N, C-alpha and C positions, 0 to 999 in steps of 0.2 A: 223476664223480669221487668217490672214497672220502672219507669223513669219519672221522677218528680223534680220540679224546679222550685226554688224558693221564690215566693211572692214578696218582692221587696216592699210593696205597699202595706203588707200585713205582717211584717217580720221586723224585729228589733234586736240589736246587739248592744247591751248595756254593760257598764263596768263601774266599780266603786273602789276607792282607795283612800287610805287615811291621810289627813291633812293636819299639819302641826301637831300630830300625835293626839289630838283631842276631838277631831270631827271626821266625817266621811264626805268626800266629794264624789258625786256621781256624774256620769257622762254616757253618751251613746254614739254609735256609728249608724248612720242611716243608709249607707251604701253596702248592703249585704246581698250577695248572690251565691248560688250554689245548686248542687244536685244531690239527690239521693237515688241510687239505683238499687231497687229491691222493694220488698213489701214492708210497709210501716209496722205491721203487727209482728214482723219477724226480722228485726233489724240485724240480728246476728248473721244473716246471710246477705246483708247490704253493703254498699260502699257509699261513703259520704265525702263530698268535697265542698268547702265553703270558702269564699273570699270576701274580704271586707275592704272597702275603700277608706284608707286611713284619713284622707283629706276631709271626709265627711264627719269627723269628730265634732261633737257638740257638748259642751259642759255648761251652756247658758252664760258664758262669760267670754267675750270675743278675744280679749288679750290672752287669757289662759289657753284658748283654742289655738291661737296663732303660735304660742310658745310650744304647745304639744306637737304642732306640725313642723317645728323648726329642727335644726340639727341637734339641739339639746335633748330632744326626745325622739320622735318617730322619724324625722328627716324624710318627709313625704316625697320630696323631689327625687331622692335616691331609692327609697323603699315605699312605693305608693300603696302596696297591698299587704294585708295580713292574710295568710292562707292556712287552712286546715285540711288534711287528707287522712281519712281513717285508715288504720292498718289492722285493727282487730276490734270486733264488737262482741261483747259478752252480756247475756241476760243477767240481771241482778234481782229480779222480782217481777211482779205483775206489771207488764208494760213499762218496765224500767231496764235501762242498759248502761253499761260502762263502755264508752267509745274511746279507744286509744288511737292516737294518730299523731302525725307530724304537724306541728304548729310552727309556722315561719313568720317571724316578726323582726323587722329591722336587720334583715340579712342573716339571722340566726334561726336554725331549725332544731327543734327539740321534741321529744315525745312527751305528750301530755294526755291526761285522762279527763274526759268530759262525762258528767252524769246526765243521762237523757231520760225523759219521761214521754212516752207516746201518749198524746192527749185525745186521740180519736180521729175518725174520718167522717166527712160529711159531703153531701152533694150541694153545690152552690146553685143559685137561681139561674145560671146560664148553662146548666147541664154538665159542668165540670165536676171533678172530684178533688177534694182537698184533704190534707192531713196536717195535724198540729203536733208540735213537739216543744217541750220546755227543756232547756239545756243550762247546766251550771258547771263551773270549774273555779279553781284558784290557781294562779300562777305567780311566780316571782319575776317582776319586771327586770331585775338585774340579770337574770338568766338570759335575757335577750339584748343585753347591752344598753338598756335604758337606765343609765346610772346617775343622771343629773340629780342633784340634791343640794340643800343648803343646811348647814349645821345651825341649830338654834342656840341662842345665848344661854338659855336655861337648861340646855342638854336636849338630846334627841335631834330629829331631822324634820324638815318641812314636809317631805313626801314619803309615805310608807312604801315598803317593798312589795307586799302582797296585794295582788289585784284580784278582786272577785269579779267573775264574768257571769252574766245571765243573758241568755238568748231565747227569744220566743220566735218560733218558726212556723209559718203557714206555707205548706208546699202544695203545688198544683200538679196533678197527674198529667203527664204528657201522652198524647195519642201515639201509638207505635207506627 
């Protein structure tokens, strides 16, 4: 089986969440690493492991980023990594898959399903081989103990519960 590693320079993990119940705030994590063991065209026979450096969170607002790193949210000193390990991969269509796995955030591990699209393979200018994937999911932050919020005077809350996740992965085939 082939082994592929995530190219951190060409991969992104992004999220979006409702703010004040009227808008959406987006952010990203730049520290994404991981491996895929198997063939990209047949992910149903592969295993996937991904870790994200929580301290790399960036919402383009330094005070918010510091708050997200604090004990109110991710508590990065205690829980520095977010980790996903696949447990089952099922084809759902042409180059599309549902990847079920254990997602660990903030000391809590739960089974989640990520929708994945294999975007193709290409040779790079240096003789290496690369594969691309687009990944999406929705999770509830409260399921992971991320419960901080503020009630609004007019009703509702400051931060929504549903988090939309989008990941773009470029992986490099490793020589055996």
